Each structure stands twice: as structure tokens, then as C-alpha cells.
DONU-986057 format. One record per residue (C-alpha): residue in three letters; x, y, z. Coordinates in steps of 0.02 Angstrom, whole numbers, plus 32768, in hexadecimal, padded with zeros to 4 digits. Each point is the difference from the previous one (the first is absolute). Example, Ala and Ser with C-alpha at 12.3 -4.5 7.8 and 13.67 -1.06 7.14 Angstrom:
REM residues 2
ALA82677F1F8186SER804580AC7FDF
This chain:
REM residues 134
MET80007FF87FEBLYS809380748039LEU803E7FEC7F6DTHR7F6B802C7F98SER7FF080AA804EARG80AE80207FE0HIS7FD87FE57F30PHE7F6C80608018ALA806C80968049ILE80797FEE7F79THR7F8B80077F79LEU7FAE80978055LEU80AB80527FF2ALA801A7FCE7F51GLY7F60802E7FC9THR800C80AC8053ILE80B780237FB9GLY7FA67FC97F4DLEU7F6D8077800FILE807480978029SER806E7FD47F70SER7F7980057F82THR7FB5809E8050ALA80AC805D7FC8ALA7FF77FB07F5DTRP7F5880627FD6ALA805E80A9802BTYR7FF680817F70GLU805380A97FE0GLY7F8480928044GLN7FA67FA28098GLN800A8097805CTYR7F83804E7FA3ALA7F737F658013GLN7FA28050807FGLU7FC9807F7F84ALA7FD57F957F7FARG7F457FB77FEAILE803A7F5A7FB0SER80637F708035PRO809C7FBB7F8AASP7FAE7F6F7FDCLYS7F75806F7FBCALA807380607F97GLU80597F537FE7THR7F5A7FCA7FBEILE7FDE809C7F8EALA80A47FE67FB5MET7FFA7F4D7FC5ASN7F5680207FBBALA803680947F9DSER808E7F9E7FB9ARG7F9B7F837FADPRO7FDE80197F42CYS7F45801E8031GLY8006803E80A9PHE803180B17FE0ARG7F45800C7FC2LEU7FCD7FA580AASER806C807F806FLYS7FAC808D7FB5GLY7F597FD78041PHE7F957FE37F73PHE7FAB7F708051HIS7FB27FEF80A1PRO80737FB18086LEU7F9E7F678010GLN800F7FD47F45ALA80A680387FE0LYS80427F4B8043THR7F977F917F92ILE801780767F6CALA80C17FEE800FLYS7FFB7F4D8012GLN7F9380017F61THR8070806C7F94CYS80A37FFA8044PRO80927F957FF8PRO80517FCD80B2ASN8059806D8048THR80CB7FD58009ALA803180A2803BLYS8076801380A0VAL800E8097807DTHR80BD802D7FF7GLY7FFC808A807AMET7F918081804DLYS801080B18056LEU7F8A807D804EGLU803E80BB7FCFLYS7FB0809F8009ALA8003804B7F58PRO7F9F808E7F9FGLY7F6A7FCA7FC9GLY7F5C7FA18014SER7FF9801580DCGLY80C28011800ELEU800F7F5D8045ARG80217F6C7F8ETYR80327F3F7FEBVAL807E7FE77F87VAL7FF97F3A7FCCASP80777FAD7F91VAL7FC37F6D7F9ESER804E7F887F88ARG7F9D7FA97F70GLU80517F837F87ASP807580827FA9LEU7FAD80AA8040MET8021806880A6TYR7F788068803DTHR800D80918084ILE7F4880108032SER7FEF80A08074ILE7F557FF6805BASP7FB680948081ALA80087FC080B8LYS7F6880568024THR7F7F7FFE7F76GLU803F7F437FA8LYS800580647F5FLEU80897FBF7F76LEU807380987FF0GLU80807FD87F6DMET80237F507FC6VAL80C07FFE7F9AILE802C7F567FAFLEU80B27FD07FC9PRO80427F947F8EGLY80807F6F8038GLY7FC5800380C7SER807E80908019LYS7FDE808D807BPRO7FE180B07FE4
């Protein structure tokens, strides 16, 4: 019985260390502005991933009801093979003054997508060939 509680304590300690190290991996540049943002980094990442889809820009501009967008995307868009390669939250002119800048790579293209952190609007999308960063 004593051996079991020892294993439990070691497992709990290892899990805590793993959780702390994984939380540090989610750090992004500009976290000091996170309290001013109305949307989470996860929401910004979702908007950027949708915008990087071949037909996702139309969906991200709000031409469809949000409940219909997922169904329409499944019917008209190929699967999204994009990966988020970087994210930062910065103060910049335009929009509300606070924006997420998300770097997304898909196939042979690199997208830099700016999303207003207070209104969720897509502010800018730059597409570069060859997966190079601006």
C-alpha cells in the first residue's frame, strides 16, 4: 500500500511539471495586452485558420449565419491542412488599435493574418509564396 501512494505522488508531481511546461509553450508575444482583448488567442487562431482556407475568406467575412458557416464549409471547402506557425498581440493603428497577427502556413503559401482583438474583424491578410515570412 505504501508503494502505491508513492507511485501516486510521483505521478502527480510529473503531471504537474508537464502541465507547467505545456503552459509555457503557449506563450506568445504581446501577452501583456491580453486583458484589453475581447477575444481569446484560440478564437483568433480559429478565425485565421478559416481565413486561410481557399473558400474560408468568404466565410470569415460574415456572409453566412454563424450556425450555417460550418455546414457550408464542409460542403464547399477542401479539408484545411494549414498550421499556425506564430502569433502575437500588438497595438497598431487601424481597427480598435489592438490586433492579433497570426502566421499560418498551408501547402506552399504563408499567410500573415491580422484580426482585430476587440471586434473579431479580419483587418488584413497577406499571402506570400514559398512559405517565407514577411
